[in-house]
N, C-alpha and C positions, 0 to 999 in steps of 0.2 A: 219414531221420534214424535214427541208431543208438540203441540202448537207453540208453546213458549220456547222450547229449545230450537224450533225452526226459525222463529223470529230472531232469537239471539244469534243464531248462525248467520242469518241474512245481514245483520248489523255488525257482525264480527265482534260480539261482546258476550259476556256470560249471562246466563239466565238470571242469576242473582242480581246483576247490575240492572237488568230490566225491571225486576220486582222492586228493587230499592229506589228506582226512579233517579238514578244518579247519572243518567246519560243525557248529554246535550245533543239533540239530533238536527237542530235547525239553526242556521246562523242568526244571530240576534244583534241588536244594537251594541251589546257588550262585545260581541265577537268583532264587529266592524270597528269599534273604538280601539280594541286591542290591536287589530291589524294596522290601524293608523299609527298607533304608538310604536309598533315594531318598525314600520317604514321610517318614521321620524328618528328612531334610535340608530338604525342602520345608516341613514343619511348623515346624521350628526358625526358618527365615527368616520365615514368617508370624507366628509368635509374637514374634520380635524386632521386626518392623515394626508389631505391633499391628493387623495387617490382619484383616478379617473376610470372607474370600472366600466366594463361593457354592460349593456342592459341585461345580458344573460347572467352575468356574475351578480348584479344587483338582485335580480329575480331569484337566484339560487339562495342568496343570503337572507332575503326577506322570507322566502318560503321555509327555509330551514329554521329560522328563529321563530316564525309563527307556529311551526310544527312543535317546537319545544314548548311554546306558550300554551298550545292546545292541550298537550300532555299535562302541563302544570295546572291549568284551570280545571281539567277533568279530575285531577287528584285533589284540588282544593278550589271549589267553585267560587269561594269568596275572595280569593287571592287577587291582589291588584298587580298591575304590570310594573316591574321594577327593571328599567333598562340597565342599571348597574350590575345586575346578575349576568348580563350577556356581553358587556363591553369587551372583555378579553377574547371571547369567541369571535365577535365581529371584527376586532382588530386583527386577529390571526387570519381571517378570511381575506382581508385586503392588504396584507403586508406585501411589500414589493420584493 
């Protein structure tokens, strides 16, 4: 196994992604801003529904939505966060 393939394996990505430089490997201000936006979007839906979720359920919702956003930004690094894309998912998570 050559060095590039070894590095790609360590980061669980393809060698071509490493060569293309399309991998974000370190949290940045953009990532933290997106995380903040995710938390705000989840909290807004919770408030709108009058739900009183446990901290564990809030953490699950935020982490799942953030995971979706990470995938989204990896596929399109210039994409901005649009909470409207996720409202239905968030609502379903907190339906009584």
